[in-house]
N, C-alpha and C positions, 0 to 999 in steps of 0.2 A: 505493500500499498504506499501511495506518495505521501510524503508528507504535507499536511494542510494550512493553506494559507488563510482560508476563510470557511468559515459555515456558518452558514444561517439556517434556523430550526424554527418552522412555526410563525413565522412573520406574517402580523396581518396589519393591514393600515386602511382606515375608514377617513372618507372627507364628507360629513355629514352621512348622507344614506348609501353613498356611492362606496363598495368595497374594491377599493384601487389594487391592495395585494391581498391574496388570499391565501393563506397557511404557505409561506413561501419555506421550502426546504432544499436547498443545495451547498454542494462544497465545491473550493475550487483550489487545485493543488498549487503547492509554490513551487516558484519558478514555472509557471506555465501560462499561456495567452487565452483567457478563455472569453468566447462571445456569448451576449444576450442579444437575441433576438426575439422580434416578436413584431405584430400591427401594430398601427397606429391607434394608442390608446388603451396597451395590453399590460403596462405597469412598469415597463422597464426603467423608466427615469425616475420614477417613485421609490422604485427598489433600490437604484443606485443612490438617490439623495437620502434615503435612511441610512444608508451606508457610510456616505459622507457628513451625515450628522444637519442636514438640511430638516430633517423631518424625525420626528420620534414614531419608532412602532408603537402601535396599539397593543402589540402583545407578541410572544415569540423571543428568540436570543441571537446574539452575533457572538462568535467564537473568532480571536484573531490567534494565528500560530498556536491554538489550541487552550486558549484562555479567553473567557467568557467576559466580555466588556460591554459597556453602556456610553455610547458616542452620543454625547449631549449638542454637538454643534460642530462646525467645520475646525475650531481650533483643535477640538478633543481629535478630530480624526487625524489633522496631520501630526499633532502630538504623538498618535499612534502610528505614524507611518502610511498614513493613505492619503493621495494626492490625486486630484482629478482635473483634469484637461477638459473645457467647456468647448462646446460647437464654438459659441461667438466667445473669442478671447477676450480676458480678463487683464488689458496691459494699457499701460499709459503712453500713447503715440507718440508724445513730447519728451518723453525719458529714454535715457540709451538704455541697453540691455541691460547692462550690471545695476541700473538703478532700478528696473522695474524688478529684477530680481531679488535684491536686497529688500525691497518695499515689504513693511509689515514684518520683517524679519532680522530688522537690526539689531546689532550686538551692541545694548548699552548706548550713551548718548554720544559717544564720538563716532559721527558720520564718516568721516574719513578712514578711521581704523576699521568700521564695518565694510566699507566699501575695499579695503586693501585685502583684507581677509578674504572677502568674497572673491575679488578676482585670484585670489591663486586657488580657490576651491573650484571656481568656474574652470579655471584651467584642466585641472583635474578630469572634471567632468566630461567635458569637451571631448579631451583625449580618450577615457575609458569607453564611450558612449558615440563617437565619432559624430558629433552634433555640429561641430565647425560653425560656430556663431562668433561673430565680432562682438566682445562686450561693449565696444564705444560706440557700435553702430546705434545711429536713433531709430527705436521701432518702426514709426510711422512710415520709415524708408525702406521698410525690408518687404519682400514680399511674403504673400500669406504663408507658405511654406517653412520660411524661416521664423516667422511669428509662432507657429505651432511650436516649434522647435524651443523657443524662448520660454514659451507654458511649461514645456516637459521639464525644461532646466530648472524652473521656479520649485519644480513637485521633487525633484531629485534634490535641490540646493536644502530644502526644508526636510530630507529626511526618509523620502518616501519608499518604502518597498512594496507597495501595492498602489498601481497608477491605475486609473479608473478615465478612459476615453468616450467622450459622447460624439458620435457621430463624425470621426476625426477626418473623414477624407471629402465631405461635403462641399468644402472649398478649395480641394485641390485640383490640379491637374494629374494625370495618369502618373507622368514622373517624379511627381513630389510625393505622391502616395506611394508609389514603391520605395522613395527614399524614406518614408515615414516607417514602412513594413520592415526596411532596413534596420533602423532605431530600434524598434521594438524588439526583433531579434537578437539584438545585442543586448538589450535590459534583460530581457528571458535567460540568456546565456550568462549574464552576471548574477542569475537568481533572483532578478524581481518578478513581479507578479503583475499580469496586466489583464485587466477587464475592459472588454471592447464591446460597447453599444454601437450596432450599427442596422443598417435594413441590407447592405447590399450582400448579397449573399455568396455573391463571386469569393468578396473579400475574406469574409467568414471563412468559406473553405482551404483560401491560399494561406492564412496566416494562423487561424486558432488549433489550439491542440481538442478542446472540449467548448459544446456550444450548449446552453441553457434557454429553451424555447419556452416563450411565455404566450399565453391568448388570455384575453379576458381576466387579467389580473391573476391566473394561475401559471404552473409550471405545468406543459402538456409534455415534457421529452427535455433528459438530459443525456447528452449523446457524445460520444468520439468522434471528432471530428472526419478522422479518417475511414471511419463506416458507415457514413452517410454522404447522399449526392445532395446536388441543389434543388429537384425535386422533393427527395424526401423533407427537408427541411420547410419549403413552402407547404407543402400538404400538412405539415404539422403547425404551421403557423396560422393557417387560414381554416383547418379542419374537412378539409375538402380535398380533392384531386384538384389541382392547378395546373394551366397549361401554359410554359414558360415559353414555347413556341410560337411566335406570332407567322400565320400563313401569308406571305408576301409576293404575289405576282411581280412580274415584270411591269415597271411605270409606263404607259403610250402618254405621255404630255403631248397636251393641244396646243390651242395659241397661246400667247401672253396677255396675262392677266394684269400684273404689277410690272410696272419698271421703276426702278429707286435708281436715281442718277446723281451722284456728287453729294449725298445729305450730309448734311453737318447740323451741330448742336453746340452752342458756347451757352454755358450758365452766366448767373450774373456776376460771379468772381472771374470770367473770362477765361475759365477753364474749358477745354473742348471735350465736350462728352461723347460726340460722335466726329469722325473726320474723314469727308469724301465717300463715304458709304455707297456703293452701287451693285445691282444684282437686278436677275428677273425672276418672277414665278410663274408658271406655266398652269393651266388646267390639267388636274389628271396627275400630279407630282406633287410631292412633299419634302420643301426644301427645310433641312434643320440648321438652325443659329447653334453653335456651340460655343463655349466660353467660360471660363470662369465668370463667378456672379461678379458684377459691377464693372464688367468692362464695355457697356453699352450697348447690351441685349434691351433691357428696360425701357429704355429712352427709344432704342428703334420702335418699338412694340407703341409706345406711347403717340409719337408721331404717326406710324401708320392706322393707328386708329381714331387720331385726331381728341386725342385728350393734350394732345402737346403740338405747338409751332416749332418749325424748324426753323433753324439760322438761316441755312442755304441752302440751294441743291432742287430736285425737282422728286415728286411722286405721281405716276401715274396709274391711274386704274381703268383699264378698259379704253384706253385714249384719253379720259378726263384728266386733268392736272387739278391733283388735290390738294396742293400748297396753296394754290392763290383760289380754291374753291369758296363763292361768296355763299351764305345761307341765312336766313333769320331764326334758325334754333342755333344750338351746340353744335360745332363739327361731327362730334361723336354720333350724334344723332343723323345726321346728314349723312354720312359716312355708313350707317346701318341701312338707311333707305337706297342705298345703292347698290346693295349687297355684301357689305363688309362687318362678318361678325367675329365678335373678340372675347376669347377666354382669358381676363385678365390672370396676371402671375400672382396677386393677392387675394385671392376671393375674398377674405373677412374685410377687406378695405373699400375694393374695388367690384368685386362680383356679386356680391349679397349685401342685403341689411339683416344684421341677425336677429333683430327683434320682431323683424316680419315674418308673418308664416309663410310656409314652403308656398303656397297659391299665390301670394302675392309678391315673391321673388321672381314667380314663374314669369311674369309678366314684365321686369324691370328692364326699361329700354324699349319695349315692346307695346306701351300701354296705350299708344294711339290707333293701336291694329283694330279696323272697324269690325273683326271677327270674337271682338269681347266686348263691345260698346253696344249701349241700347240709348239711342239720342244722346244726351249731353250728358248721360253716368255710365258707370261699367256694367255689365252683363256679369253678375255676379257668378251665376250657374254656370257659363261658358267657361269665367276663368278659372272653377274648379274644376270642370269636366276636363280643360285643357291640362292642368295641372295633375289631374287624375292618369292623364295620359301618359304625360313623363315619368311619372311613378313607376306605371307600368312597364313602359318600354325600355329603363333605363335601370330597374330592378331597386329603385331607393327604400331603405330600409331605416325605419319603420314606414309602412307605408299609409301615412297621414299626411294629407294635403293641408291640415290645420294647425300640425305641430309648427312652433318658433323653430326659425331655420338655425338659430345658433343651438341648438340641442341635438342636431345631426353631428354625426362623424364626419370628418374632413372629406373622407371618400364621398358619401353621401351628399355633402354640400356640392362637391364637386360634378357631382352627377345632376345636379339640379340645374346649375350653371351649363354644363353642356347641352343636355335638353333644350334649354330654353335658346340656347345661340344655334344648334342645329335645325331646331323648327321652322326657322327662319328662312330656312334654304337659302344659304349664302352662297355665292358663288366664290369668294375669299374669305379664308378663316384664318385669324392670327391668333394662336395658341400660346399662351406663357405658361410652363411649368405644369403642365397637363395632371403630372401624377406626384406635385409635391405634397409630402407627409399623408399620402393615400393608402391604406392598406392592398397588400400583392395582390388580394382575389378583385378589387376595384381596378388595379393598373390593368391586369389583363383582361377585365371590361372595354375600359377605356382605348387601349390600345387598337382593340377588334373595330369599335365604332370608328376613329380616325384612320386605321386603314378602309373602312368600307366608304368613308366622306372621299377620300382619294380615288377607289375605285369606281365612284359614282361621277367623276371627272372634275370634283372641285379641286380648287388651290388651297395648299395649305402651307402658311410659315408656322413653323414649330420654333419656340425656344425653350431649351433644359439645359439645365447643369448636368442629368444625369447623361453620362456619355454611352452607356449601354442602350436607353433610349432613344437618345439622337442615331446611333448606327444601326437599331432596329427597324426604325420607321421612316428614315428619311431615303430620298431616291438621291439628293444631292446635298452636301452639305458645306456650309459657309462657315468659317472659323473666324471669331472676332477677339480684337485683343486692343487695349488702352483707346477704345471707342473705332477702332479701324479694321476692316477686312484683311487678317493676315493669310488667309488661304481659301480656296474653293474647290473641291475635289467630288468625284461620285462615290455615293455611301459605298457600294460594291468593291472600288480599290480602296477605302479608307482604313487605317488601321488607328487601334486606341494609342500608340506609340506615336505616330505620325501626327494624330488631331493634337496629342498632350504639349507636342513641340508647336506646332501652331499658336495651340492655347498659351503656351509660355513666351511668343512673341518669334519664335523663330522662323523664317522663310523657307 
């Protein structure tokens, strides 16, 4: 039997009537990389927050290195050798690497002495774990992968023997992810224990020794990674058979629907968010926009959907110049009338009103449709019937048109938005992060619907930070870096390595 670093026994956590963690019991071997996977809302983050002291379990026990402990807060966790690298980094951009690492862990009142001691310790950590971070670099000037290394160094500097990483590759290029896995391998070789929270099954299979699978707050599987495949893990997560292979026929593109020429956007600070972007999109094809989040993809979608004005350049839709389009209504509404539908990246802020019922959200942006009006008033019966059709066709659960939208899971919220936009029978669909925070079962469903639209001759522009999603759905891939197009290539010829280089700004 391997020596255990962590043992959780009978852990329960309630938030009011919600039973977030249900009698959780599992163990993690010392010096291993252990995956924690599950659908959105499965209870993974709650469980790790208990281990790191953010929450207190209502019952159950935690043992570290064979000794039962009570972790009251994050200071307790750190003191007991538990570190956590959050998905959104906890760094001060204007501080140096060294200052960030020392912050909150100063030794006495003499800051200069603390920095000198930290510099020597940092050099040892850099050498032992191959982290290669300049202690005098300004954190805000570092790339995302380097900032993540700083977070790992912070935890190691504080003496972490157990390291929790929450969705660590969400903002990394494939090359940066490979580098992270190299570092995790070195940590494991040095006897450190790593807990990896992720929804990316390929990464789980590549890097972990064992996997705990959660569903609806419970553990439904504790497995040795080498003994399972991607399909096995997907089935455990969802509770049914999941088809991870997308049936994709050869595209037969038709006429050009969208022409973007020399599009640029400069913000109020004079920073160029888009710089001379040009591409075309045709009927019957999906063009994917790949890139690390924050490289201009969001701004591009905002301009193409009428939410934002470009600083320069041209956008032509079926021969109509959109940048100079005159309308008595907001541009986004005028674009919808022309046949442009938009699934926004942030469904909570831009796609739904969470306090509205589902049937009210089902007509947002399409409330002037004559089919749901009765004179000057809405035809409530027609609206509810339309919503019920959406619920049936898109398998929204629970099937309740009157339920407040904010009470649905992320996947079901996304289905409502997709149903609303697809029902308008658009010629062009702009789709931002279609499966962000969405369960694997809903991902399977959404991908099939998008492929059906493409096969029906619609033009789809897909923005996603999920490289596997871009490769699976796209016919052509455009890569963006720092607001510019760094490359374009057919999806059939693209590799994750090549796309990663382009995402990093390499031509």
